N, C-alpha and C positions, 0 to 999 in steps of 0.2 A: 495448449494455446495460452499465451500470455496476454495480459491486458496492458494497454498503453493509453496515456492521456495525450490528446492531440494538442500540440502547442501552436501549430500553424496550419492554416487551411491547406488541404491537398486532396488529390484524387487517387484513391487506391482501387480496391475492388468496388468502391462507391465513393461519392464525394464526402469528405470529412471536414467539418467546421471546427474552429478553435474551441476547445473545451469538451469536445466529444470524447467518447471512449472507444478505442479500437481493439479488437481481439485479433491477434495474428501470431504466427510462428516467429520467434525471436530472430531466427536466421534470415527470414524473408524481409524483415523491416530494419535490419541492423544499420543500413545506410541512412534511413530516416532518423534513427536515434542518434547516429553520429553527426548528422547535420542539424540537429535541434528541432526537428519536426515533431517527433514523438518522444515521450518520457515514460519509462517503465513505471507502472503502479505497483507499490508494495502491498502485499497481502497483510491484513491486520493479524497481529499475533494474538493467540488465544491467551486469556488471563491465566496467571499461575493458579494451580489448584490449591485450595485451602485444606490444610491438614486439620480435620475436625477433632482429632484425638488430642491435640495439644490445646491448652487453654489460651485464650487471647491475651496478648501482652497489654497490661494496664499502663496508663500514663504514670511515669515515675514521680512526677510532681504531686499527683494526688495520692499515690501509694505511700509516700513518706510521711504524710500528716497523720 
């Protein structure tokens, strides 16, 4: 199930107000997305893993002195 941000008040499986979050199958609410009632929410990307084997890069301005 996908998460959607409610942009306009509507009644689905229950009443939804503007700003609510709705979980639904994307195919079931495609008409609401197309009409600007719902907006898909993007999942937060995980931060890139740090490679602890390599030393941290120093500021070049400080390294030149």
